[in-house]
N, C-alpha and C positions, 0 to 999 in steps of 0.2 A: 206111368211106367217113369221111373223114377231118373234125374239130370241128376249127373255124379262131378261134381267142382274137382276141379284138380287140388292139392293144398298142394304150396310151395313153403316149403322148412324156410323162417329168416334165418341171414345168415346171424351167425355171435360171432362179434368182432375178441380176437384176442386178446390180450395184455398186454402184449407189444405193439399193436394197431393204439392203441389208449395213449398210450407210453409216449407213441411216436406224435398223434395230433396233438397233446400235452406240450409235449416237444418243438415243435413248431408254430404252436399257441405263443409260447412261453418265450419263444425266438422272436416273433413278429414282433410282441407289446415291448420289448428288451429293446431291438434294435429300430423300434419307433423312440423310445424313450431318448433312445442316446443322440438316436437322429435329432431331436427336439433340442436338447443341452449345447450337443454341439454345436448348434443352429445358436441358440442366445448366449456360446462361449463366444463363438466368431461376430455378433451382432457388439458386445462387453467390448471385445477387442478391438473393434472399428471403432469405438464410440470412444472409449480410452486414450487410442491414436489422435483421433479430430481432436478430441478436449487437449492432448498432454502439446497438440500443434497449436490451438488455441493462446494455452498459458504462456506457449514461448509468443507469442507476439504479444499478449501482454507483457510481460518479460522485457522485452527489450523496448516498450512503450513508458516503462517503468523504469528501463536506464538512464535516457532522456530529461526525467525528473528530476530522478537523484543527482544525475551530476549537475543539473543547473542547481537543488537546493544546496548541494555539497559546495560551489562556489560563491553563492549565495552567502552562507552562512562563514563563510572562510573570509569573505571578506567583510561583512557584518563585525564579526568579532574582532580585528585589526580597529574599526572605528569605534567599538565600544571601548577600546586600550587607549584611543587618540581624545576620547572625549572626556575619557578620564582624567589625563593626563592633565588637559586642560582646566581641570575643575578644580586637581590640585595646584596647579601652575598659578591660578586666578587668587586663591585661598593665602597662594604663599606672597601673592602680591607682585609676582615675577610678570604678568600678563596684565596689561589694562584691563578694564571692564568693556568700553567700547571692544575695545579689539578681541575679549572672550566671547561674548554675544556675539558677535559679527562672525566667530566662527562657528561655535555650537548652531550659528542658523543654517549656515553652507552645509554642517556640517550633518545634520541631523534632517537637513533637506534633501539630500543624498542619499542617507541610509535608507537602503533596500534590504527587508529583513519582516520573518511574521509568518511566512507563504510556509504552509506544510505541505509535508508530502502523503499523495494518497494514491494511496494502492491500486493498481486492477487485477478485481477479483474475480469478477463473472464467471472468465473461462474455468476459473478455481471452479465458485460454489456450482456450477451444472457440473462438472467435476465428481464432485460429493453425490448431485441429486439422481444423476444418472445412475450411480456405483463405479464409477471408473477407476476409482483409488483402488479398487480390492483388487485387479489385475493387472494390476502396474508392478513386474517382476522384479525389479531391481528396488532391494532395498537404500541403497543408497539416494536412488530416483523420489523414493518416499521420504525419508528423511529430511531432503533437502527441501521438498516441499511442506511439509510440515513447519520445519524451522524459518522457513521463511512466509508462508499465511498465516501459520498461528501463534508459534510465539514472538515473533518479530510484529506481527501484527496486531495483536494484543498490545503489546510495547509501545505502538506508533499510536492506536486511538487513545491510552495515556498519555502519550507525550501531545500528539495535538491539542487536544482540552486544556491541558497546561500550558502549552507556550499561547493558546488565543490567552486565556486570563492574562496573563504575564504582559504579554505585548500589550493587552488593554492598560493593566497597572502604572505601565513606563510611560505609554503617554500621557496615562490621567496625571500621574505624580509629576514630569517632567516639561517634555515638549510641547506637549499639549495640542498636537498636528501628529494628522494621521502620517506613519511611514510608509511608501511602495504600493500606494493602493492609487486605484483610480472608480471615479464614480460619475454617475448622469450627475449627480448632487456635486459636483466639483468642478463642472464646466466653465461656470461663471467665473467661478476665482480662479478659475484656470488663465481666462482671462488676461488678470491682470498679469502687470510684468512681473519678475523673481525679486525686482528690486521694490514697486512698490510694496508686494506683500512682504518682504523682510524687513520693511521701514516701517510698515505698519506694527509687525510683530513687537519692532524695538519700544512701543509706546505704550504695549501693552503690561503694568503692573504685574498681574498676575503670572505671564509668561517669566519677564526677568525677574522675578523672585522663585518660580520653582530650578532655574539653571544655574541661578548663581547663590543657592542655597546649598551647604555642603552636602545635605542628603542628595545632591542630585548622582553623586556618585556612587550612592546605597545604590536606589534604585537600577541607573545603569549598570552596577557590577550584579545585581542579583535577575534583569535582563540576561545578562552577558553568559552566566551560567547554566540557568535555562535552555540559550541560542546556542553552547558550548555543548552540553549533552543530546540536544536533539540533535548535533552536526554528528555524536557520538552513535545514535544511531541509525544515521544517515549511512554512516560507514560501514556499520554493521549488516544494513542490508544492501549496500551496493559488492561486499563481497559476498552475500548466499547471494545477488541476484545472478550476478557473473558466474559464479560454479552451479548453480541451476540451469541458465542459458546453454552451459557449457556440458552439461550432464545429458541436455534433452537433443542439444543437435547432436548427440552419437547416435541415439534413437534406438539404444539398447535398450528401454525399460519394455 
């Protein structure tokens, strides 16, 4: 006896069904891709906002430093002029040697200059490393950030090095003792009264020679010129610092 199995003809898909499946698959992949891109973009925006908030805090700390350096160098430039004027009066015999030496010691002892401005750039570096800079929409914000951290930042490094070199030269060639610094090594000397310390200096031939020689004015003028240019750089930093703070406070980046 023969067994007959029923035959079920297989369903043939229409072209329209293939097209619909393809469109649905393509749409799913595309939407997934767009959703991932959107998520990554949102993360970048979030990081950008966090980094710019951190930059704002760095700028505020920089502003405090800049104000201090500005006052310091303004005062120092006046002191340098006083030192040169006293030296000139001594050479012209208007000022007696004893009075001149006493004046130079007192003036040099209170002279505070040579401290460099060191920019707070950790938040800026983080902005670069996370790619946050690329998603800042405001051209003005980008321009000010580039001017502050790149253009002026490079100029600052160069001038800090030059300032250190000429500060050391000024000390070695003229007054022979440090200005405006403090350290553990100086604690013992600090215990000696200023009167005793100053009287000791007067008895050091090398010191007396260095400040009574006409070259004293030359080295003073050279260091003053360096400090004057450093103040110019500080003033530029202050202007851009203020503009960038105002720009970031708008939160339109």
